[in-house]
C-alpha positions as CSV (number, residue, x, y, z in Angstrom):
1,M,-72.0,-13.2,63.6
2,D,-72.2,-13.5,59.9
3,I,-75.5,-11.8,58.9
4,K,-76.5,-11.5,55.3
5,Y,-79.2,-9.0,54.3
6,L,-81.9,-9.9,51.7
7,S,-83.2,-7.2,49.5
8,D,-85.8,-6.7,46.8
9,A,-85.1,-5.3,43.3
10,K,-85.2,-1.7,44.7
11,G,-82.6,-2.5,47.3
12,T,-85.0,-2.4,50.2
13,I,-83.9,-4.8,52.9
14,T,-86.7,-7.4,53.2
15,G,-85.0,-10.0,55.5
16,V,-81.9,-11.3,57.1
17,F,-80.0,-14.6,57.0
18,L,-77.9,-15.7,59.9
19,P,-76.1,-19.0,60.7
20,I,-78.2,-21.6,62.6
21,E,-75.8,-21.6,65.5
22,D,-76.4,-17.8,65.9
23,W,-80.1,-18.3,65.7
24,E,-80.1,-21.1,68.3
25,R,-78.0,-18.8,70.6
26,L,-80.4,-15.9,70.1
27,K,-83.5,-18.1,70.8
28,K,-82.0,-19.3,74.0
29,Q,-80.8,-15.9,75.1
30,Y,-84.1,-14.1,74.4
31,N,-86.5,-17.0,75.1
32,I,-87.8,-17.0,71.5
33,V,-90.4,-19.6,70.9
34,E,-90.7,-20.6,67.2
35,N,-94.2,-22.1,67.5
36,A,-95.6,-18.9,68.9
37,P,-99.0,-17.6,67.6
38,A,-98.9,-15.5,64.4
39,E,-99.7,-12.3,66.3
40,S,-96.4,-12.5,68.1
41,G,-94.5,-11.8,64.9
42,A,-94.1,-8.1,65.7
43,K,-92.8,-8.9,69.2
44,L,-90.3,-11.4,67.7
45,Q,-89.2,-8.8,65.1
46,K,-88.7,-6.2,67.8
47,G,-86.8,-8.6,70.0
48,L,-84.5,-9.6,67.2
49,G,-84.0,-5.9,66.3
50,D,-83.1,-5.2,69.9
51,A,-80.7,-8.2,70.0
52,L,-79.0,-7.0,66.9
53,K,-78.6,-3.5,68.3
54,K,-77.1,-4.8,71.5
55,A,-74.7,-6.9,69.4
56,G,-73.8,-3.8,67.4
57,L,-75.2,-5.4,64.2
58,D,-78.1,-3.2,63.4
59,E,-78.5,-1.7,59.9
60,A,-76.3,1.3,60.9
61,G,-73.6,-1.0,62.1
62,E,-73.4,-3.3,59.1
């Protein structure tokens, strides 16, 4: 998985970029629905964070 981190001028990570093939696989694996209500954003963020940890690609494992 080729993840690129986006950061602001201070170096704080503000987002991630990953290839669409990886995104499609994660959506299928974790039943991610893109047209979910806005309040589900925190749940999606947690789910993606958990997925990255399982894959060994969290911030500590860059």
